[in-house]
C-alpha positions in Angstrom: 46.4 109.0 30.8 43.0 110.1 32.4 43.3 111.6 36.1 40.8 110.5 38.4 39.5 112.9 41.4 41.3 110.3 43.8 44.5 110.3 41.8 44.5 114.1 41.8 44.0 114.1 45.9 46.6 111.5 45.9 48.6 113.8 43.8 48.1 116.8 46.0 49.4 115.2 49.2 51.8 113.4 47.6 53.2 114.1 43.7 55.6 111.5 43.7 52.8 109.0 44.2 50.6 110.2 41.7 53.8 109.2 39.2 54.3 106.0 40.8 50.7 105.1 40.7 50.7 106.3 36.7 53.9 104.2 36.2 53.9 101.5 38.4 52.7 98.9 35.4 55.9 100.0 32.9 58.2 99.8 35.7 57.4 96.4 37.0 57.0 95.3 33.1 60.4 96.4 32.6 61.7 94.9 35.6 60.2 91.7 35.3 61.7 91.4 31.5 65.2 92.1 33.0 64.8 89.5 36.0 63.6 87.2 33.0 66.8 88.3 30.8 68.7 87.1 34.2 67.6 84.0 34.6 67.4 82.8 31.3 71.4 83.8 31.0 72.2 82.0 34.2 70.2 78.8 33.1 72.3 79.1 29.9 75.7 79.5 31.7 74.5 76.5 34.2 74.0 74.2 31.0 77.3 75.0 30.0 78.9 73.8 32.8 77.3 70.8 33.3 78.5 70.3 29.6 81.8 70.6 30.3 81.8 68.5 33.6 80.4 66.0 31.6 83.0 66.0 29.2 85.8 66.2 31.9 84.2 63.0 33.6 84.6 61.0 30.4 
């Protein structure tokens, strides 16, 4: 992980910003993966509910 002069200066102003700049891609990738998993789970539950509703309607 290379640090540019700009990164260094931002880190001097706010160490948390330097950390966030360097780790943002990993954080977003993790959050998007978690969100996609939640959507898949909700979709599976919705399909199961539709199947139950169709059985009850018969």
